[in-house]
VEXVO-444440 format. One line per 10 residues: number of its first residue (from 1); their letters; for each residue x, y, z of C-alpha. Coordinates in steps of 0.2 Angstrom, whole numbers. Layout:
NUM = a = X/Y/Z  ...
//
This chain:
1 = malllgpagi = -142/-260/-115  -133/-252/-130  -140/-264/-141  -158/-261/-134  -157/-243/-132  -145/-236/-146  -134/-221/-143  -150/-210/-140  -156/-222/-126  -138/-222/-119
11 = gvlglfnsti = -138/-203/-118  -156/-203/-109  -149/-215/-97  -132/-205/-94  -141/-190/-90  -153/-198/-78  -138/-206/-69  -128/-190/-69  -142/-180/-61  -145/-192/-47
21 = llissltnfg = -126/-194/-44  -125/-176/-42  -140/-174/-30  -134/-188/-20  -116/-180/-19  -125/-163/-13  -134/-171/0  -123/-186/7  -110/-176/15  -96/-187/9
31 = lgisgvkdia = -100/-200/22  -95/-213/9  -76/-207/11  -76/-199/28  -84/-214/37  -73/-227/30  -58/-215/38  -66/-215/55  -70/-234/55  -53/-238/49
41 = takesknqqr = -46/-228/62  -57/-237/76  -52/-254/68  -34/-250/71  -37/-245/90  -44/-263/91  -57/-256/103  -73/-265/99  -84/-254/108  -77/-239/98
51 = iakvstvvrr = -79/-249/81  -97/-252/86  -101/-234/91  -94/-227/75  -104/-240/64  -120/-235/73  -117/-218/70  -114/-220/52  -130/-231/50  -140/-216/57
61 = lvwitgvfga = -131/-203/47  -135/-211/30  -153/-213/35  -154/-194/38  -144/-189/23  -153/-203/12  -170/-197/16  -164/-177/14  -158/-181/-3  -174/-191/-10
71 = vvtlalsswl = -184/-175/-3  -173/-163/-12  -175/-174/-28  -194/-173/-27  -194/-155/-24  -184/-151/-38  -190/-164/-51  -197/-151/-63  -182/-141/-62  -170/-155/-64
81 = seiafgnsdy = -180/-161/-79  -178/-143/-87  -160/-143/-83  -155/-160/-90  -167/-161/-105  -172/-143/-109  -192/-147/-105  -203/-153/-91  -207/-170/-100  -195/-180/-86
91 = tlafiwlsst = -203/-172/-72  -211/-189/-66  -197/-199/-70  -187/-188/-57  -201/-191/-45  -199/-209/-46  -181/-209/-46  -180/-199/-29  -183/-216/-21  -165/-222/-29
101 = vllkqlasgq = -157/-207/-20  -161/-214/-4  -158/-233/-8  -142/-228/-14  -136/-220/2  -142/-234/13  -132/-245/2  -117/-235/4  -120/-234/23  -117/-254/23
111 = fvilqglrrl = -102/-252/10  -93/-240/21  -93/-252/36  -88/-266/25  -74/-256/18  -68/-248/34  -67/-264/43  -58/-271/27  -71/-285/25  -66/-284/5
121 = kdlakanmig = -72/-302/1  -90/-296/7  -89/-280/-1  -84/-287/-18  -98/-300/-17  -111/-287/-12  -107/-277/-27  -106/-290/-39  -123/-300/-34  -132/-284/-31
131 = salglvvsvp = -127/-278/-49  -130/-295/-57  -147/-296/-49  -152/-278/-56  -145/-283/-73  -156/-298/-74  -171/-289/-69  -168/-273/-79  -163/-280/-96  -181/-288/-99
141 = lyyylrldgi = -188/-270/-95  -177/-263/-108  -181/-277/-120  -200/-275/-118  -202/-256/-114  -186/-248/-123  -184/-231/-117  -199/-233/-105  -190/-245/-96  -175/-235/-91
151 = vpglivtavf = -184/-228/-75  -190/-244/-68  -173/-252/-73  -163/-240/-62  -176/-241/-47  -176/-261/-48  -156/-261/-48  -156/-248/-33  -168/-260/-24  -157/-275/-26
161 = tyavslyfgk = -141/-266/-24  -148/-260/-6  -156/-278/-2  -138/-286/-5  -129/-274/5  -139/-275/19  -138/-294/19  -119/-294/20  -119/-279/31  -128/-288/44
171 = kvrtekvkvt = -115/-302/44  -104/-289/53  -104/-293/70  -101/-279/82  -104/-277/101  -121/-269/105  -120/-250/111  -133/-238/115  -130/-222/105  -141/-207/110
181 = prevkiegkg = -145/-192/97  -132/-181/106  -119/-193/104  -124/-195/85  -122/-176/84  -105/-176/94  -98/-191/84  -105/-186/67  -100/-168/68  -81/-171/64
191 = mmmmglmlsl = -86/-185/50  -100/-173/42  -87/-158/42  -73/-168/34  -87/-176/23  -94/-159/18  -78/-154/11  -75/-170/2  -92/-169/-4  -90/-153/-11
201 = sgimvlgesy = -74/-160/-21  -85/-175/-27  -100/-162/-32  -85/-153/-43  -81/-168/-53  -100/-173/-55  -105/-155/-58  -92/-154/-73  -96/-171/-79  -115/-165/-79
211 = airifinsig = -110/-148/-87  -101/-156/-101  -116/-167/-104  -128/-154/-106  -116/-144/-117  -114/-160/-129  -133/-161/-129  -135/-143/-132  -123/-142/-147  -124/-161/-154
221 = gveqvglyna = -139/-170/-147  -144/-184/-136  -134/-196/-149  -118/-186/-146  -122/-188/-126  -123/-207/-129  -107/-208/-138  -99/-199/-126  -106/-209/-111  -99/-225/-120
231 = gialistyvg = -81/-218/-121  -82/-212/-103  -88/-229/-98  -73/-237/-107  -61/-224/-99  -67/-222/-81  -78/-237/-77  -71/-253/-86  -53/-246/-86  -57/-239/-69
241 = llftametdy = -61/-255/-61  -42/-254/-56  -45/-238/-47  -60/-245/-37  -51/-261/-32  -36/-250/-26  -47/-239/-17  -56/-252/-7  -39/-259/0  -27/-243/-2
251 = yprlsavaen = -38/-229/7  -39/-238/24  -20/-244/24  -15/-226/20  -26/-220/33  -18/-230/46  -1/-224/43  -5/-206/37  3/-198/52  20/-204/47
261 = nkksnelvnq = 25/-196/31  40/-208/27  27/-225/29  14/-215/19  26/-210/5  33/-228/4  16/-234/2  10/-222/-11  25/-226/-22  21/-245/-20
271 = qteiallila = 4/-243/-25  8/-231/-40  21/-244/-47  8/-259/-45  -6/-249/-52  4/-244/-67  11/-261/-70  -7/-269/-69  -15/-255/-80  -2/-252/-93
281 = pvlvaflifi = -4/-269/-103  -23/-265/-102  -22/-248/-109  -9/-254/-123  -21/-268/-129  -35/-257/-128  -27/-245/-139  -24/-258/-152  -41/-266/-151  -52/-252/-147
291 = dwviiilyss = -64/-253/-162  -67/-273/-157  -69/-269/-139  -83/-255/-143  -91/-267/-155  -92/-280/-142  -97/-270/-127  -108/-259/-136  -112/-260/-156  -105/-254/-171
301 = efvavnvmiy = -114/-238/-170  -103/-233/-156  -87/-235/-165  -86/-214/-169  -80/-212/-152  -64/-221/-154  -53/-207/-158  -58/-199/-142  -53/-215/-133  -35/-215/-141
311 = waflgmffkv = -31/-198/-133  -39/-203/-116  -30/-219/-114  -13/-209/-116  -21/-197/-102  -23/-212/-91  -5/-214/-90  -5/-197/-79  -21/-199/-70  -15/-216/-62
321 = pawvvgfifi = 0/-208/-52  -10/-191/-49  -25/-202/-42  -14/-212/-30  -4/-197/-23  -20/-186/-21  -26/-199/-8  -12/-192/4  -23/-176/7  -39/-187/11
331 = akgksklffw = -29/-199/22  -20/-186/32  -38/-178/34  -33/-162/25  -50/-159/18  -48/-141/14  -32/-143/5  -40/-157/-5  -54/-147/-9  -45/-132/-16
341 = selvsnlyll = -34/-144/-26  -49/-151/-34  -58/-135/-37  -43/-129/-47  -41/-144/-58  -61/-146/-60  -60/-129/-67  -47/-131/-80  -54/-148/-84  -71/-141/-88
351 = glnllgyyyw = -64/-126/-98  -53/-139/-108  -68/-149/-112  -79/-135/-117  -66/-129/-129  -61/-147/-135  -80/-151/-139  -84/-134/-148  -68/-134/-159  -65/-152/-161
361 = gltglgfsfl = -80/-162/-155  -78/-179/-146  -58/-180/-152  -56/-163/-143  -64/-172/-126  -50/-184/-128  -36/-173/-131  -42/-161/-117  -42/-178/-105  -24/-180/-109
371 = iaymvyliqv = -18/-161/-106  -30/-159/-91  -22/-175/-81  -3/-170/-87  -6/-153/-77  -15/-163/-63  -2/-174/-59  11/-159/-58  -1/-149/-47  -4/-165/-35
381 = ywiasvkydf = 15/-169/-35  20/-151/-30  7/-149/-16  14/-167/-10  32/-163/-11  30/-146/-3  18/-152/11  24/-169/14  42/-171/7  34/-184/-5
391 = rfhrefvkif = 45/-190/-21  42/-204/-33  55/-218/-33  67/-220/-47  59/-237/-49  42/-228/-54  49/-217/-66  58/-231/-75  42/-240/-76  32/-226/-82
401 = alqfalalvc = 45/-220/-95  44/-239/-103  26/-242/-103  22/-224/-109  35/-226/-123  25/-242/-128  9/-234/-128  16/-220/-140  21/-232/-152  4/-241/-152
411 = falikfittp = -3/-224/-154  8/-222/-169  3/-239/-176  -15/-234/-176  -12/-217/-186  1/-223/-198  1/-241/-201  -14/-250/-209  -21/-267/-205  -16/-281/-204
421 = wmyiigvlii = 2/-274/-199  -6/-263/-187  -11/-279/-177  4/-289/-179  15/-276/-173  3/-271/-160  2/-289/-153  21/-288/-150  21/-272/-141  7/-279/-130
431 = lisvwysfke = 17/-295/-127  33/-285/-122  22/-274/-110  14/-289/-102  31/-297/-100  39/-283/-92  24/-279/-82  23/-298/-75  43/-299/-72  42/-282/-61
441 = ldkrlglkei = 25/-288/-51  33/-304/-47  47/-295/-39  35/-285/-28  20/-299/-26  29/-316/-29  16/-319/-43  24/-335/-49  22/-341/-30  3/-336/-31
451 = lknlkk = 0/-345/-47  8/-361/-41  -3/-360/-25  -19/-357/-36  -14/-374/-46  -14/-383/-30
//
């Protein structure tokens, strides 16, 4: 898509996607998170009727919220075009894209059930196959239609994602139960109330992201938005694959032991250590080879975003533990606490981003990312320690100190050492990071044994 559309096309695509995601978050009542918690709790009870009932309620609610979201998009299509692009030229595009709001919500309902029941292989297959089919069909649209292929491509991808999610969702065998509208209302009330607070938190995140894109577009133009989208995709999507993988398994497990502070704190520490050990070598390698990564995943036109990514990758070392600790509030059902925490963090993140871009352009956005997540880690750790007596283990502090020191060395190499010495020394640093992570992960997970079994 980067090759076919260029930075300007990626900017348009990013504005469409961020608008649709914002509308979805405004109208889905956080069912993607609250539904997982209720289904995971039902599974823990081992009551098959309870599992079936909660699953049925989730399916009914996603239809209601999905239709609501589509209607809102239709009604506000002209206004959305004005907000996102500064004119009404894209009104028809948003009318068509209203269908994706419904399809995304219906697909999320199937994913909620799979995740809550910990059908992780089916969940992974559904996501992979749906995305692959959408890609295969949408790329020819971009090739032949260029910018005019963006809207059809988004719709086609949403159709395939829903179709595949429905196929895997039907593989889940639950008891047949009759659920009346009154029962849907009663069962769904708690789900929707908790989900509403979580939804508001999600809206703040997307709202902050949307606001900064609009700000960049107004000052730097749509090409700068495209460069920013490319950088954020590398930071939050490609590197963020780890977060997606962790959340899929970690959240239901944490929800199951959330009432026990000792067990939940132990699980959070384990997850933080493993997450950092997996991610640190990737971040170190990306720091050294980021120009090549950008060229391979995008094109040479996007290399201008590299300095933003350098700073943001350092910020990821703080985002990882903050993100893991933050799940304590959701797992314990403290949606109000989570909401206020996220409100404060998104306010200073937005403020730092606006100041950063205004004075230093894309580089300033990377620096603001680092500062914001340093503050956010302090914030969530303080709340968790006061409320739930949470403490980081000494092992985590040791892992963080060593891996972050290696990342700082790589950062210094990029700034002060010329090629080829930068790459030679950088590869040595990467190998040290990989060796240390492998050694520590083997202690926790028995990696050597897993690799031996794979060979068999």
